[in-house]
Backbone bond lengths (Angstrom), bond angles and torsions (degrees), N, CA, C in turn:
res aa  C-N    CA-C-N  psi(-1)  N-CA   C-N-CA  omega(-1)  CA-C   N-CA-C  phi
1 M - - - 1.451 - - 1.487 108.68 -
2 S 1.288 118.06 153.38 1.438 122.12 -176.80 1.540 110.42 -69.81
3 R 1.346 112.61 163.60 1.437 119.00 -179.45 1.518 109.97 -73.81
4 Y 1.250 118.80 -43.68 1.486 122.66 -176.44 1.554 106.44 -103.78
5 K 1.292 116.42 123.14 1.474 121.71 -178.45 1.485 110.16 -108.51
6 P 1.306 121.12 140.92 1.473 122.73 175.96 1.521 109.12 -63.29
7 R 1.313 115.61 149.40 1.469 121.69 -178.93 1.485 113.86 -56.87
8 A 1.373 118.53 -43.21 1.417 122.42 -176.97 1.542 110.30 -65.62
9 K 1.323 117.70 -37.74 1.455 121.82 178.85 1.528 110.36 -66.92
10 K 1.336 117.04 -39.17 1.401 121.89 178.54 1.524 111.21 -65.25
11 K 1.295 118.33 -38.44 1.460 122.93 175.07 1.506 112.20 -60.33
12 R 1.391 114.58 -44.51 1.479 119.00 -179.94 1.530 110.93 -63.64
13 L 1.341 114.05 -40.19 1.479 117.77 -178.88 1.509 111.83 -66.99
14 I 1.338 115.11 -36.37 1.519 119.58 -179.67 1.543 107.58 -66.33
15 K 1.339 115.22 -42.67 1.476 117.77 -179.51 1.540 111.31 -62.92
16 K 1.310 116.64 -42.71 1.431 119.38 179.54 1.535 113.12 -66.07
17 N 1.330 115.71 -34.02 1.461 119.44 178.48 1.493 112.45 -67.65
18 T 1.381 118.01 -35.57 1.438 118.46 -179.93 1.569 110.08 -74.85
19 Q 1.316 117.84 -24.56 1.462 120.26 -179.46 1.507 113.33 -70.99
20 T 1.361 117.92 -19.21 1.435 119.30 -178.66 1.454 114.52 -84.79
21 K 1.315 120.91 -7.15 1.459 125.90 179.31 1.520 112.86 -70.17
22 W 1.309 115.17 155.44 1.466 118.77 176.76 1.531 111.29 -67.49
23 A 1.290 116.36 159.63 1.446 121.92 172.04 1.535 108.93 -69.28
24 P 1.357 116.05 153.00 1.418 119.50 178.60 1.549 112.72 -58.84
25 F 1.352 117.99 148.42 1.420 122.16 -176.13 1.509 114.67 -63.24
26 W 1.360 116.67 -26.26 1.434 118.21 -177.07 1.521 111.62 -75.90
27 T 1.338 118.10 -14.14 1.475 118.20 179.21 1.501 113.26 -73.67
28 V 1.376 118.79 -20.08 1.444 125.02 -178.77 1.580 110.41 -60.25
29 P 1.367 116.04 -59.51 1.466 114.43 177.65 1.547 115.53 -64.00
30 K 1.345 114.59 -28.60 1.416 118.52 178.10 1.503 113.93 -63.36
31 I 1.344 115.74 -40.39 1.464 120.96 -177.49 1.535 110.89 -85.39
32 Y 1.352 118.04 -49.44 1.451 120.91 -170.40 1.488 116.50 -97.44
33 G 1.324 117.50 -12.18 1.497 121.09 -175.93 1.439 110.65 106.21
34 K 1.338 116.08 167.58 1.488 123.81 -171.08 1.527 112.55 -65.94
35 N 1.292 119.99 -40.35 1.457 122.47 -171.40 1.537 115.13 -95.25
36 R 1.302 118.39 -6.62 1.446 120.85 -179.28 1.532 111.12 -80.39
37 R 1.317 116.81 126.03 1.460 120.09 -179.39 1.502 110.17 -104.32
38 V 1.346 116.15 105.76 1.412 123.86 -174.61 1.538 109.69 -126.59
39 H 1.260 121.16 145.08 1.462 122.85 176.12 1.493 110.21 -73.25
40 P 1.364 118.39 134.81 1.443 121.16 -176.33 1.514 113.78 -65.00
41 G 1.323 118.38 -22.36 1.485 122.29 177.59 1.517 111.44 -68.00
42 R 1.295 117.97 -15.17 1.433 123.23 -177.56 1.504 113.52 -67.47
43 H 1.317 116.20 -36.19 1.494 116.59 177.45 1.487 113.12 -112.92
44 T 1.315 116.82 37.33 1.419 122.00 168.54 1.549 107.28 -88.77
45 V 1.351 114.32 133.41 1.462 116.18 -172.53 1.537 113.93 -68.99
46 V 1.325 116.60 -47.85 1.449 120.46 -178.30 1.493 111.52 -100.39
47 K 1.318 121.29 115.78 1.397 122.82 176.65 1.535 109.47 -113.67
48 R 1.320 116.85 111.56 1.465 121.78 -175.42 1.553 107.39 -141.10
49 H 1.314 115.12 142.13 1.467 122.19 178.31 1.524 105.45 -120.93
50 W 1.362 117.85 142.01 1.433 120.82 -176.01 1.513 111.16 -63.20
51 R 1.293 118.19 -20.76 1.481 119.08 -174.03 1.572 108.40 -98.23
52 R 1.315 116.53 -30.85 1.499 119.10 -176.79 1.508 112.80 -79.65
53 T 1.324 116.33 -61.01 1.415 122.30 -170.65 1.523 110.37 -116.58
54 K 1.278 116.19 124.42 1.446 122.26 178.63 1.503 111.06 -89.40
55 I 1.331 117.63 157.26 1.486 122.51 178.65 1.516 111.39 -113.25
56 Q 1.258 118.62 148.77 1.434 122.94 175.31 1.565 110.25 -90.67
57 A 1.302 115.46 78.28 1.490 119.31 -176.99 1.498 110.94 -92.36
């Protein structure tokens, strides 16, 4: 990738990077109930890894 990136492209990349994070821990009891132990990454909408899936930014 080039050294200098356009501002719009940077914004798109930043947005995509935040989408790959896990859901907050407090959403687990909210969705599944108090006693259910589930990984927060399970109900994250966008799951992408930098090595597996590339983005068209």
